[in-house]
C-alpha positions in Angstrom: -63.0 -90.8 -95.0 -65.0 -91.2 -97.9 -69.2 -91.7 -97.3 -71.3 -92.1 -99.3 -75.4 -91.1 -98.8 -78.3 -93.8 -100.0 -82.3 -92.8 -99.9 -85.1 -94.8 -101.5 -85.9 -91.0 -102.7 -82.7 -89.5 -103.7 -83.9 -86.1 -103.8 -85.8 -86.0 -100.6 -85.5 -83.4 -97.4 -83.9 -86.2 -95.2 -80.6 -87.0 -97.5 -80.3 -82.9 -98.0 -80.3 -82.7 -94.1 -77.7 -85.7 -93.7 -74.9 -84.1 -96.6 -75.7 -80.6 -94.5 -74.7 -82.4 -91.4 -71.9 -84.0 -92.6 -70.5 -80.9 -94.6 -70.1 -78.9 -91.4 -68.2 -81.5 -89.5 -65.7 -81.4 -93.0 -66.7 -84.9 -94.2 -67.0 -84.7 -97.6 -70.2 -87.3 -98.8 -71.4 -88.0 -102.0 -74.9 -89.5 -103.5 -74.6 -93.2 -104.5 -76.4 -93.3 -108.4 -74.1 -96.4 -109.0 -74.4 -99.4 -106.9 -70.5 -100.4 -107.6 -69.7 -97.1 -105.2 -70.9 -98.8 -102.3 -67.2 -101.2 -101.8 -65.5 -98.2 -102.7 -66.2 -95.8 -99.8 -65.5 -96.0 -96.1 -69.1 -95.8 -94.7 -72.4 -95.9 -96.4 -75.0 -93.6 -94.4 -78.7 -94.6 -95.1 -82.0 -92.6 -95.3 -85.5 -93.7 -94.2 -84.8 -95.6 -91.0 -85.4 -99.6 -91.0 -87.2 -99.5 -94.3 -84.0 -97.6 -95.9 -82.0 -100.0 -94.6 -84.2 -103.1 -96.2 -84.4 -101.1 -99.2 -80.4 -100.2 -99.8 -79.6 -104.2 -99.5 -82.1 -105.4 -102.1 -80.1 -103.2 -104.4 -77.0 -103.6 -103.5 -76.1 -107.6 -104.7 -72.9 -107.2 -103.8 -70.0 -106.4 -101.3 -70.9 -103.1 -99.6 -68.9 -101.1 -96.9 -70.6 -101.0 -93.3 -73.8 -99.3 -93.5 -75.5 -96.8 -90.8 -78.7 -95.9 -90.6 -80.1 -92.9 -90.1 -83.8 -92.0 -89.4 -85.8 -88.6 -88.8 -88.3 -87.6 -85.9 -89.3 -89.6 -82.9 -89.8 -93.2 -85.0 -86.9 -95.5 -83.6 -85.6 -97.9 -85.9 -84.1 -101.4 -84.9 -82.0 -101.4 -87.9 -81.6 -97.6 -88.4 -79.7 -96.7 -84.8 -79.2 -92.8 -85.3 -81.5 -90.1 -85.2 -80.8 -87.3 -87.0 -80.6 -85.2 -84.1 -77.7 -86.6 -82.8 -75.5 -87.2 -86.0 -73.7 -84.0 -85.5 -72.5 -85.2 -81.6 -71.0 -87.7 -83.4 -69.6 -87.1 -86.7 -66.1 -86.6 -85.0 -66.6 -90.4 -83.9 -67.6 -91.6 -87.3 -64.3 -90.1 -88.6 -61.9 -92.0 -86.1 -64.2 -94.9 -87.1 -64.9 -95.2 -82.9 -67.8 -97.8 -84.1 -68.1 -101.8 -84.7 -69.6 -103.8 -87.3 -71.9 -106.1 -87.1 -72.0 -108.8 -89.9 -75.1 -110.3 -90.3 -75.8 -112.8 -93.1 -78.8 -112.3 -96.0 -80.9 -114.9 -97.6 -80.1 -115.5 -101.7 -83.8 -116.2 -102.8 -84.6 -118.3 -106.1 -88.7 -117.9 -107.4 -89.2 -120.5 -109.7 -85.6 -120.9 -110.8 -84.9 -117.2 -111.2 -82.6 -115.4 -108.8 -83.9 -112.1 -107.2 -83.0 -109.7 -104.6 -81.5 -110.8 -101.6 -83.2 -110.2 -98.4 -82.4 -109.2 -94.8 -84.7 -110.1 -92.8 -87.4 -112.7 -94.1 -89.0 -114.5 -97.5 -92.3 -115.8 -96.5 -94.5 -117.5 -99.3 -98.8 -116.4 -98.7 -102.1 -116.8 -100.8 -102.9 -113.6 -103.0 -105.6 -113.7 -100.5 -105.8 -114.0 -97.1 -107.3 -116.2 -95.2 -107.0 -119.0 -97.5 -105.3 -122.5 -97.4 -101.5 -122.8 -99.3 -100.2 -126.6 -99.2 -96.7 -126.9 -99.5 -93.7 -129.4 -99.4 -90.4 -128.3 -97.2 -87.4 -129.4 -98.1 -84.2 -129.2 -96.7 -81.3 -130.2 -98.5 -83.3 -132.1 -100.7 -85.0 -134.1 -98.0 -88.6 -133.7 -97.8 -89.2 -132.4 -93.7 -93.0 -132.3 -94.2 -96.1 -131.4 -96.1 -98.1 -129.1 -94.7 -101.7 -127.1 -95.5 -100.9 -123.6 -93.6 -101.9 -119.3 -94.2 -98.2 -119.6 -95.2 -94.6 -119.8 -94.4 -92.2 -117.7 -92.9 -88.0 -118.4 -93.4 -86.0 -116.2 -91.2 -82.4 -115.2 -90.3 -82.1 -114.1 -87.0 -81.6 -110.1 -87.8 -85.7 -111.0 -88.8 -86.0 -113.3 -85.7 -88.0 -110.1 -83.9 -89.9 -109.1 -86.6 -92.8 -111.2 -88.3 -91.2 -114.5 -87.8 -92.0 -113.3 -83.9 -95.9 -112.4 -84.7 -96.2 -115.9 -86.3 -94.9 -117.6 -83.3 -91.2 -118.0 -83.8 -88.3 -118.1 -81.6 -86.3 -114.7 -81.1 -82.6 -115.3 -82.0 -79.4 -113.3 -81.4 -78.2 -111.6 -84.2 -74.8 -113.4 -84.7 -76.0 -117.0 -84.3 -75.8 -119.4 -87.9 -79.5 -120.2 -88.3 -82.3 -119.6 -90.4 -85.4 -119.9 -88.9 -89.0 -122.0 -90.7 -92.3 -121.1 -89.4 -95.3 -122.6 -90.8 -97.9 -119.8 -90.0 -101.5 -121.0 -88.5 -101.3 -124.6 -89.7 -104.0 -127.0 -89.7 -101.0 -130.0 -88.3 -100.3 -128.5 -84.3 -97.1 -130.6 -84.7 -95.9 -128.0 -87.0 -93.5 -126.2 -84.8 -90.6 -123.6 -86.4 -87.3 -125.1 -87.2 -84.0 -123.8 -86.1 -81.9 -124.5 -89.3 -78.1 -124.6 -89.7 -77.7 -121.4 -92.4 -75.6 -123.4 -94.6 -79.2 -125.5 -95.8 -80.6 -125.3 -98.4 -84.5 -124.3 -97.7 -86.8 -125.3 -100.3 -90.6 -124.9 -100.5 -92.1 -127.1 -103.3 -95.7 -128.1 -104.6 -97.2 -124.9 -104.1 -101.3 -124.9 -104.0 -104.0 -122.8 -103.0 -107.2 -121.9 -104.5 -105.7 -118.2 -105.5 -102.0 -117.6 -107.0 -99.4 -117.3 -104.5 -96.8 -115.0 -104.1 -93.2 -114.6 -102.5 -92.8 -111.2 -99.9 -89.1 -109.8 -99.2 -89.2 -108.0 -96.0 -92.6 -107.5 -95.9 -92.2 -105.4 -98.7 -91.6 -106.4 -102.5 -93.9 -109.2 -104.0 -93.2 -111.4 -106.5 -95.9 -114.2 -107.6 -94.9 -117.7 -107.7 -96.0 -120.5 -109.3 -94.4 -124.0 -107.5 -90.5 -123.6 -105.9 -89.0 -121.1 -103.8 -85.4 -121.7 -102.9 -83.7 -119.7 -99.8 -79.5 -120.5 -99.0 -77.1 -118.2 -97.4 -76.0 -115.4 -99.4 -73.0 -114.5 -100.8 -72.2 -111.4 -99.3 -73.3 -110.3 -95.9 -74.6 -107.0 -94.8 -72.0 -104.7 -92.6 -74.5 -102.8 -89.8 -72.7 -99.8 -88.2 -73.4 -99.8 -84.1 -72.0 -97.0 -82.2 -70.0 -97.8 -79.4 -72.1 -97.6 -76.3 -74.9 -97.8 -78.1 -77.7 -100.5 -78.0 -77.1 -104.1 -78.3 -78.3 -106.8 -79.5 -79.9 -107.8 -76.4 -81.0 -104.3 -75.7 -82.5 -103.7 -78.6 -84.7 -107.8 -78.0 -85.7 -106.5 -74.8 -86.9 -103.8 -76.8 -88.9 -106.3 -79.0 -90.1 -107.8 -76.3 -91.9 -104.9 -74.3 -93.7 -104.6 -77.6 -94.8 -108.0 -78.0 -96.0 -107.1 -74.6 -98.0 -104.8 -75.1 -99.5 -106.0 -78.7 -101.0 -108.8 -76.7 -103.7 -106.5 -75.4 -104.3 -104.8 -78.9 -107.5 -105.7 -81.1 -105.7 -107.5 -84.0 -106.8 -104.7 -86.7 -104.4 -102.6 -84.8 -101.8 -105.5 -84.4 -101.7 -105.4 -88.3 -101.6 -102.0 -88.7 -98.4 -101.9 -86.4 -96.5 -104.5 -88.2 -97.6 -102.9 -91.4 -95.8 -99.6 -90.4 -93.0 -101.4 -89.7 -92.6 -102.9 -92.6 -93.4 -100.2 -95.3 -92.4 -96.9 -93.0 -95.0 -93.7 -93.3 -98.4 -94.4 -94.8 -101.3 -92.7 -95.1 -104.8 -93.6 -94.0 -106.0 -94.7 -97.4 -102.5 -96.4 -97.8 -103.2 -98.3 -94.6 -106.6 -99.3 -95.7 -104.9 -100.5 -98.7 -102.3 -102.6 -97.4 -103.9 -104.1 -95.0 -107.8 -104.5 -96.4 -109.3 -103.5 -93.6 -112.4 -100.7 -93.9 -111.4 -97.0 -93.6 -113.3 -97.0 -90.7 -111.9 -99.6 -89.3 -108.5 -98.1 -90.0 -109.4 -94.6 -88.6 -110.7 -96.6 -84.9 -107.4 -98.4 -84.8 -105.2 -95.2 -85.1 -107.0 -93.7 -82.8 -106.1 -96.2 -80.7 -102.4 -96.4 -81.2 -102.2 -93.0 -81.5 -103.5 -92.9 -77.9 -101.5 -95.2 -76.6 -98.3 -93.9 -78.0 -97.5 -96.5 -80.6 -97.6 -94.3 -83.5 -97.5 -90.8 -84.4 -99.5 -88.5 -87.0 -97.4 -85.7 -88.9 -98.0 -83.9 -92.0 -97.0 -85.1 -95.4 -93.9 -83.3 -97.2 -95.5 -83.8 -100.6 -98.9 -82.7 -99.7 -99.4 -80.7 -96.7 -102.9 -81.4 -96.7 -102.8 -84.8 -96.1 -101.5 -87.0 -92.6 -99.4 -90.0 -92.5 -98.8 -92.3 -89.9 -96.0 -93.5 -88.4 -93.7 -96.0 -85.4 -93.3 -94.1 -82.4 -91.7 -96.6 -80.5 
């Protein structure tokens, strides 16, 4: 069995720990440096939880072997389903290929006519300054659907329907559904309901204008300046995600998201924003959270205290600087 390892930090401690566990089980693994390797191996183990999975599928433009996400600590993933502590117990099952593979589609993305990384969860367009209206026209297969003024717009896959789209009022959709979701965020027009569109469609956001320049946000991470046109369609190569037989189904993961959404209704807005930022960005320091959310440091500190006491977030020591504390999801 040939296994490749990948992580945002190719020399990080988590990759080394995964490699040691696999080596002890007689599975030879190599750290992936050339993305052509992705289609030549039997399995890819991605370190770093959900953020690692999203980054991996941005970097690998073509076909890839099935991917299993491995995370460390109590920060449970929705895409990455295996805790490092459990890896030793499932190595025999991996060698026997006792796992299922979910095939989920990705979004092909063009910004002002230029191809950029594909997205697994969602693509959003927002003004660079928050609480600023953005005017835009939505087209599907070349036909005008609406002319809208809103805080922004999100185009999502079913995989991303339980992420940012759900927070913006979109529906939850089972992962294998063959649809796109389009959600206008805080539109001035109350009739702008979320749209469910066949994934053979070509979706365009055009004639984008705002007081400030606008940005395309890929999977809640990478930001790209946009002048006028965003185009999304189904990407040629799907993502293959490993699910260990007997582990959480898509429906149970959705139920987990519903419980989280119910809990979020009781939280102050600043705490919700920090929670969603940690979900997308991974572990961050208090200062980094303040920069990402544009909240005052005092507000960030109080919100983190609320989230820690509620059991949503955990604090730990940074591996890079023992004097610094970082925060990550604990749900």
